[in-house]
N, C-alpha and C positions, 0 to 999 in steps of 0.2 A: 653164357646164358643159354639155358635149354629151351627150345621152342619146337612146337609140332610142325612138321613139314606139311605144306599145303600142296598136294599133288595137282590141284587145279589152278595154281597161280598163273602159269603160262597161258592157259586157255582164257583166264579172266582178263589178262593183260592184252591178249590178242584182240579183244573187243575195242581197244583204243587205237588200233593201228596194226597192220600186218607187218611183222618183222621176220627176219631170217635168223633168229637167235640160235636155232638148233645147229647152224653151221659153225658156231664159235667153239673152238677147242682151247681157248685161253692161252694163246701163244704170247700175249702181252704186247703185241706190236702196236695196238691202238693206244695203250697207256704210254708207251715209249714215244709215240708220235705226237701226242697231244701236248701243246705248249702250256696248257693250264694245269695239268695234273701236278700234284706235289705230295710230299710226304704227309700221310694221314688222309689224303683224298685221292685215291687211285681210281680214276675213271677213264674210260667206260667199264673197265674190267670188273670192278668191285660190285656195282649194282647188277651187272650182267650175271655174275655168279649167283648172287642172292636170288635173282629171278629164276634161273635155271634149276636151282636146288629147292625151290618152293619155300624160301625163307621170307614169309610175308612180313613178319615183324622187323626183320633186319632191313628189308627194302623200305618199309615205312620210316625207319630211323635214318635212312640214307639222305644225305644232302648232295651227293655227287651228280645226279641228273640235272640239278639246278646250277651246278658250277660249270656245266657244259654250255657253250654258246653256239654249238653246231657249225663250226667252220667247215666240217666235212673231211678234214685230213685223215681222221681215223678210218672212215669208210673207204676212202680212196686207197689207203695203204693196207687194208685188211686182205690177207691172202686167201680167205675163204668166202669173201663177199657177204660177211655176216651183217654188214651195215650197222656198226655200233652207233654212229651219229644219229641215225633215224630212230634207233632203239631208245636213245636218251630222250628224244622228243616224245616218243610213245610213253615212256615212263613218267615224263612230266605231266602228261594228261592223266595218267593213272593216279599219280600222287595228288593231283588237284582234287580228285574225288575222294582220296583218303583223308584229306584235311577238311573237306566240306561236310559238316555235320548234318546238313539238311538233306543230302542225297540228290539235290537238284543237278549238280554238275555231272553226276553219274548218268542221269537220264539224258542229259544233253549230249554227252560224249558217246553214248551208246546208241542213240536213236536220232537220225536226221529228222524224222517226222516230229519228234517231241520238241526239238529245237525250233523248227518252223512254226509249230503250234504255239509255243511259248512267245515267239516273236509276234505272231498274229494277235494273240490275246492282249498282250501289253500294248500293241499299236492301237487296237480298237479302244481299249480303256483310255489311252492318251487322247485319242480323237474325241471321245465323248466328253472328257473333262475340258478339253480345249474349246469345243463348240459351246459348252455350257457356260464357261467363265469368260469367254471373249465375245465381242460384238462384231457381227458380220458387217462389212462395208455398206450393204444395202439397208441396214437397220439404223444407221447413224445419220442423224440430221446434220446438214451443213457439210462443209468441206473437211476432208481428212488430209489435206495438203498444207504443210507448214509454210512459213514465210520464206524459208530457204529452198522450197521446192520438194522437200522430202516428205515421205509419208509419216503422219503422226501415229506411229505404231502403238504407243501406249494408250491411245484412245480406243484401239481395237483389242489389244492384248496387254492389259495392265501389268507392268513389270513387277509390282508388289505381289500380285496374285501368283504370277509365274515364279517369283522368287520363293514364295512359301512352298510351292510344289518342288522347287529345286532342293530346298533344305530338307523337306520330308524324304525325298528320294535319296539325297546324299547321306542323311542319317541312317536310313535303312541299309544302304550299300556299305557304309562305314561299319555298322554293327556286324553285318554278315562277314565282311572281309577281316575285321579285327578278331572276331571269334574263330574264324577259320585259321588265322595266323596263330592264335592261342592254342588251337588244337594241333597245329603244326609243331609248335614248341613242345607240347606234351608228347607227341609221337617221336620227335627227333631226340630230345634231350631228357625229359623227365622219365620216359619209359625205358631208357637205356641205363640199366643198372651197372654197366661196366665202367661208367664214368660219373663222377660227382663234380658238378660245376659250382665253385664258390660263388656266392651272391655278388661279390664285388667284381667278378670277372665279366659279368654282363655289362657293367658300365665302362670297362676298359676298351671294349670292342664296339660300343654302340655307334660310334661315328662312321663305322664302315657301312652301315645301312644307308646313311645319307649319301656318302661319297659314291657308293656303287650304284645307287638309284639315279643320281643326277649325272654321273659321268659314264656309266657302263664301262669303266676303265679296264676291267678284266677282258671284255670283248676286244679291246684294242690290242691285247697281247696276242690274239690269234694271228696266225700267218695269213697271207693274202692281202688284197688291196684294202687300204685303210678307209676308202670312201664307203665301203660297206658298213663299217662301224659308224661312220659319220651319219649316213642316211638313217640307220636304225636309231641312233641317238636323237637326230633332228626330228624324226617322226614321233618318238616318245615324248620329247620335251614340248613339241607343238601341241600334242594332245593334252598334256598336263597344263599347259598355259591356257588353252581354251576352256578346259574343264574348270580351272581356278577362276577365270573371269566370269564364266556363266554362273557358277554356284555361289561365289563369294562377292562378285562385283557386278551383278546383273544390272543394277540401277544405273551404273556407269556405262556398261557395255550396250544395253538396250535403251537407247535414248532417242528422243524426238529431234534432237539437234544433229544436223549434218555437219560434222567437222571436216576440216581440210585433211587431205590424204596423209599428211605428215604428222597429224595429231596422234599421240600415243594410243588413243582408243581405236583408231583405224589401223595404224601402223602395226601394232602388236597383232591385231586380227589378221592382217595380210601376211605377216611373217609366219604365223601359226598355220594359216591356210596353205601357204606354199609348202611348208614342211609336211603337212598331211598329204597334199596332192603328190609331191615328189616321192614320198615314202610309199604311198599306196600304189601308184603307177609302177614304181620300180619293183615292188614285191609281186604285184600281179604279173608283170612282164616276165619275171624270173620263173614264176610257177607255170606260166603258159609255155615258155620255151624249155624249161627244165634243164637249163644249161649248167647251173650250179648244183653241187652235191646236196645242199640243204634245201633245194627247191624241186627235187625230182619226185618227192612223195608228198602228196597233199591230202590231209584229212578234210572232210567236209566242213569241219569247224574253222579250218584255216580260211576257206573260201567265204564262209558266212561272215567272218570277222572283216575281211578285206572289202567285201561288197557293202556291208553296212557302213563301214568307215568312209568308203568312196561316196555313197549316197548321202551320208550326213554332211560331208564336206561340200559336195556339189550343191545340195539344197541350201546349205548355210550361206554360201557365197552368192547364189542366185537371189536369195531373199535380201541380202545386203544391197545388191545393186538395184533390185526392184524398189527397195525402200528409198534409197538416195535419189532415184530418178522419178519418184512420185507415182509409181504404178501400184495403186491401192489394192485392187482385187488380187493381183499377182502376189503381192507381199503377204496378204492374209492367208491365202491358200498354200503358198510355198512354205510359210511358217508352220502350218498344220502338217504338211508332209514331212518337213524337217523334224518336228517333234515326234512324229510317228515312227521315224527311223532312229533318231537319237536316243530316245528313252529306252526302247527295247535293247539297243546296243549296250547302253550303260548298265541296265538292270541285269542282263545276261552275261555280258563279257567281263565286267569288273569283278564280281564275286565268284563267278562260276566257270569262266572260260578263259580266253586268250589274255585279256587285260589283267587278270589276276596274277599272271606271271611277273608283272611289273613289281608286285609286292613280294611274291614268294622267292624270287631270285635273290634280291639283295638281303632278304631276311635269312635265306639259306646260307649265303656267304657269311653272314654274321654268326649264325649258329655253328657253322663249321669252324670258324675262328675261335669261338668260345669253347667248343669241345676239344679242339686241338691244343689250346692253351691249357685247359684243365688236365688233359692227358699227360702233358709234359711235366706237370708239377708232381 
């Protein structure tokens, strides 16, 4: 395939993180070191070369940056300190903007101010809607304490109204993420004229999306301690669990009844909260101490994601305990703060930033399998 060389490609990618890619002279040591590289998917070397040569189309067709789980072995073994592991992370940010047809992710990744402004605006809109559709404790006649001593939260913030908002938000996020994934398919497969994928091949590999999403099993192949894979998986599944309960089962999750701690409604919430706390604290500690190769370099969006997730988890568990111990005003205002953090995090992170990687990575593994299978035929 003939394509025009983009001489400014490296400069464009530098806006998503500072790399030392000019030091790379393609010795192949990183590819030889990586436990995940395989025939047909030679990384980090393959996307590295496309970037250096200004092959923008080839880079957009690449799945290799998503197949990397950043164990850091390649960076540690690089004789030129070109840091290929961090480069794969930078390329994942860049490719996120390539798939995003709205251009919003590009604004967020290139400007810290734009990300903070977006968070602030969404938080204010959330607060206005919350104050409009809920009833402040001072405006409710009678007691807001139930027979079991807990706050009657649905008398202040009706779960049906909140649920409608959940569904509207989830629908918008799903539309944005699905259309971005469709654009990803167009960039990776349809625009690549060197390979023609039979329609049936898509069905043969489709289960890889589910298995890689739920198990992160390729991550487990990386060298190093397995607890890192477990913490990463625990954090991801905890987030998915809470998101599912809030969006699809809010009437069951937000209830006026105070169940025993072993009831599934509380137990699942506690397990997910532990997963979020353990994961967030672990990754914040790593980035502060910079002891691991994959934590030495932090983009501002990495910190935004961790801070928002920590605040969401903290306010969520505080609201829960305020509710079950009958603290009416604390429950109401903590719920407000919780939503002012949670909604911006979901609206920004899911389709445009860090959480979008949860979708792009397993889909990229799927596309890589589909293309490799089609190439062998």
